[in-house]
KOLKE-31858 format. One record per atom (N, C-alpha, C, O): z, x, y; residue in one letter. Coordinates in steps of 0.05 Angstrom, whole numbers, plus 32768, in hexadecimal, padded with zeros to 4 digits. Example, Ala and Ser with C-alpha at 12.3 -4.5 7.8 and 13.67 -1.06 7.14 Angstrom:
2
809C81087F8Ea/809C80F67FA6a/809C81087FBEa/80A9811D7FBEa/808E81017FD3s/808F81117FEBs/809D81028001s/80A1810C8017s/
//
This chain:
63
924682DF7501m/924782CC7517m/922C82CC7525m/922282B6752Cm/922082E2752Ai/920682E37538i/91F182D47528i/91E082C67533i/91F182D7750Ea/91DE82C974FDa/91E182AB74FFa/91CE829C7500a/91FA82A27500e/920082857503e/91F7827B751Ee/91EC82657520e/91FA828B7533f/91F18283754Ef/91D28280754Df/91C8826C7557f/91C482937541k/91A782917540k/919E82797530k/918B826B7537k/91AB82737519t/91A5825C7509t/91A982427519t/919982307518t/91C082417527a/91C682297537a/91B18225754Da/91A7820E7551a/91A9823A755Ak/91948238756Fk/917A822E7564k/916D821C756Fk/91728239754Dk/915982317540k/915A82147538k/91478205753Ck/9170820C752Ct/917381F07523t/917281DD753Bt/916481C8753At/918181E37550l/918181D17567l/916681D07575l/915F81BB757Fl/915781E57574r/913D81E57582r/912781D67572r/911281CF757Dr/912C81D07558t/911881C27549t/911581A57553t/910081997551t/912B819A755Es/9129817F7569s/9122817E7586s/9118816A7590s/912681947595n/9120819575B1n/911C81B275B9n/912F81C175BEn/910381BA75BBs/90FD81D775C1s/910481DE75DEs/910481F675E4s/910981CB75EFq/910F81D1760Bq/912D81D57610q/913581DB7627q/913D81D375FCl/915A81D775FFl/916181F37608l/9156820675FDl/917381F6761Bn/917D82107622n/919882137613n/91AC8208761Bn/9197822375FEi/91AF822675EDi/91BB824175F2i/91AE825675F1i/91D5824175F8v/91E4825975FDv/91FA825B75E9v/920C824A75E7v/91FA827075D9a/920E827575C5a/9226828375D2a/9222829675E0a/923E827975CCv/9256828475D9v/926C828875C4v/9272827775B4v/927782A075C5n/928F82A675B6n/92A682A575C9n/92A882B675DBn/92B8829175C7g/92CE828D75DAg/92E8829775CFg/92EF829375B8g/92F782A475E0c/931282AE75DAc/932682A275EEc/932182A37606c/933B829775E4c/934E828975F5c/935C829B7609c/93648292761Ec/935F82B47602y/936C82C77614y/935E82E27612y/934F82E775FFy/936482F47625g/9359830F7624g/93448312763Ag/93408300764Bg/933683297639k/9321832F764Dk/930B833E763Fk/930F834C762Bk/92F3833A7649d/92DC8349763Fd/92CB834E7658d/92BF833B7664d/92C883677660s/92BA836E7679s/929C836B7676s/928E836C768As/92928369765Ek/927583677659k/9270834F7647k/926C8353762Fk/927083377652p/926E831F7640p/9252831B7634p/9250830D761Fp/923D8326763Fd/922383227634d/921F8335761Dd/921D834D7620d/921E832A7605k/921B833A75ECk/91FF833A75E2k/91FA834375CBk/91EC833075F2g/91D0832F75E9g/91C9831475DEg/91BC830475EBg/91D1830F75C5d/91CA82F675B8d/91DE82E075BFd/91D982C875B9d/91F582E775CAy/920A82D375D1y/921B82DE75E7y/921982F575EFy/922D82CD75F1f/924082D57606f/925C82D475F9f/926282C275E9f/926D82E67602k/928982E675F9k/929A82E27612k/929C82F37623k/92A582CA7614y/92B682C3762By/92D382C37622y/92DA82B7760Ey/92E482D17631c/930082D4762Ac/931282CB7641c/930A82CD7659c/932982C0763Ag/933D82B9764Eg/933382A67663g/93278291765Cg/933882AC767Cq/9331829A7692q/931382937692q/930C827C7697q/930282A6768Cr/92E582A1768Cr/92DE828C7677r/92CD827B767Cr/92EB828E7660f/92E6827A764Af/92EF825E7653f/92E0824B7650f/9307825C765Dw/931282427664w/93018235767Bw/92FD821D767Bw/92F88246768Ee/92E7823B76A3e/92CC82327698e/92C2821E76A0e/92C182417685f/92A8823A7679f/92A9821F766Bf/9297820E766Ff/92BE821A765Ci/92BF8201764Di/92C881E9765Ei/92C381D27656i/92D681EE7674s/92E181D87683s/92D481D4769Fs/92D581BE76AAs/92C881E976AAg/92BE81E876C5g/92D481EB76DAg/92CF81EA76F2g/92ED81F076D1n/930481F376E3n/930C821076E3n/9316821A76CFn/9309821E76FAn/9310823A76FAn/932E823F76FCn/9337825676FBn/933E822A76FDq/935B822D76FEq/9368822476E3q/9381822776E0q/9359821B76D0l/9364821076B7l/9375822576A9l/938B821F769Fl/936B823D76A7f/937A82537699f/9396825676A5f/93AA82587696f/9397825776BFt/93B1825A76CDt/93C2824176C8t/93DB824476C5t/93B7822A76C8e/93C6821176C4e/93D1821076A7e/93E7820576A3e/93C2821A7694i/93CB821A7678i/93E3822C7674i/93F682257667i/93E182447680i/93F78257767Ci/940D82527690i/9421825F7691i/
//
């Protein structure tokens, strides 16, 4: 997965070197107290749903 993230970042930057690319491994449920994995972020549960929607209540609304 990390290799694929690096390849995707490199490919995307060939067309626009100014892009801010953030690789994310998203999990629909669960928790991860240390989401910064160095080369990517791992967002789980409520943090993931808020990241993709911008709505901090979406996780609660879904369940």
